[in-house]
C-alpha positions, 0 to 999 in steps of 0.5 A: 499500500502506497501513501502520500502526507499532504502538508498545508501552509502557514495560516492555512488549512488543507483546502490549500491542496484540496484539488491536488488531494481530489485528484489523486483521489480519484486515480489511486488507492493510495491512504492520503492524509492531510493534517491540519496543523495546531492553531490553523483551520478555516478559523486559524487560533495561532496564539501561543503556538511554537514551530516545533507544534506544527512539526511535530503534529506532521511528524506524528501524521507521517509515523502513522503513515509509514506504519500503515504503509511500505511506500510513503510520498510527503507533498508540502506547500508552502511552509508545508513545503518546508516541514515536507522538507525536514521529514523527508531529511529524517524519515524513510519517503520514497519522493517528495514534492515541494509547492511554492515552498517558502525557503524564501519568503514575499515577492515584493514585486509580484506584490506590488502588482496584486496590490495595484490589481486589489486597488482597481478592484477597489475603485470599481467597488469589486474589492470585497469580491478580490480573492487577494483582497480577502486573503490579505485581509484575513492574514493581516487581521488574524496572524499574531505578529508572535505567530509570524515570527515563529514561522520565520523561525521555522525557516531558519530552522529548517533551511539547514537540513535541505542538504540532507535530503537525497530522494527524489523530489520534485519541486513547484514554484508559480512565476506570479506568486507574490508570497514566495519569490522564485527564488525559493524554489531555484535556492531549494534546487541547488541545496537539496542532494538528490541525483534525481531532482526537478525544477518546474516552474508554471508561469501564470500560477500564484501563490496558491498554486492548486486554485490557479488556472494551470492546475490541470498542468500542475496535477500532470506533472505531480503525477508523472513524477510520483508514478515514475520509477525512482532512479537511485538516491545518493548516500 
C-alpha cells in the first residue's frame, strides 16, 4: 500500500491542497492524509503556538502513515513544503513534492502588481470580491505577530537541513507568486543533494498554486513524477 502526506501552509488549512488530493484520490488507491497543523484551519487560532508544534504534528502523522504503508510520499505547500523537507531529511520517505515552498518569502515586485489589481478593484467597488483582498485582509487582521515570528524561526531552522535530502524531489513554483519568490525554488533545487531532482515553473500561477488556472498541468506533472520509476538516490 502506498501513502501520501499532504501538508498545507502558514495560516492555511487542507483546502490549499484539496484539489490535488481530490485528483490523486480519483486516480489511485493510496492512503492520503491531509492534517490540519496546530492553530490552523478555517478559523486560525495561532496565539501561543510554537513552530515545533507544527513540525511535531506533521511528524506524528507521517509516523502513522509509515506504519500503515510500505511506500510513502510527502507533498508540502508553502510553509508545509519546508516541513515536508524536514521530514524527508529524517524519515524513509520515497519521494518529495514541494509546492511554492517558502525557503524565502515575499516577492515585492509581484506583491506590488497584486496590490495594484486590488486597488483597481476597490476603485470599481469590487474589492470585496477580490480573492487577494480577502486573503491579505484575513492574514493581516488575524495573524498574531508572534505567529509570524514562529514562521520565520521555522524557516531558519529547516533551511540548513535541505542538504540532507537525497530522495527524488519535484520542486514547483508559480512565477506570479506574490508570497514566495522564484529564488526560493532555485535555492532549494541547488541545496538538495538528490540525484533525481526536478524544477518546474508555472508561468501564470500565483501562491495558491493548486487553485490556479494551470492546475491541470500541475496535477499532471506531479502525477508523472510520483508514478515514475525511482532512480537510485545519493547515500
